[in-house]
Steps between C-alpha positions, in 0.01 A plus 500: 500500500349610168526253214652231720827689554679409819676743732826327408438565129417864567813541714718352223339732245556803723863398564555463125383855428684648797818340360431649158468855632751500786829508311385696195405847389159524333661548159685168535190282463385404151146638539606847614344794317638851528148626436162340544343661195284206390354440847452872557316545170262215588430654841446846353259352245300266723526676838521868405353628827788605724307363798506151345656225707803356321673176601834395354507123558850355481634853526859410578709814509235691312551812292127506425424652839702814417315541170167463681598760758612737223152458349332588832381151596493465878341162582782269389572156641816306419486124553801271485618189681845658541506736796851606386361623169222692671738653755731617222208652310389683813851646542515631144142627469434866574188434711 
């Protein structure tokens, strides 16, 4: 495991985040943003080519992906330890 993490530690971490997302709507977590303006502006500035690969690490139930799609980005990867968060994002994203 990277950095000395054990499978048990990773499983506990995953369970923690699954429990955060399972009973709540995205807007019920303290870090929720209705828009991802700051992140989007950074991407538009530093990766202006629409063919750029964009990764949203710790995506959660991301709204950034919709903004990227609206700006014609196609190669988008969402990464999160919570499969629940990623599944919910997939359900609400147009592509």
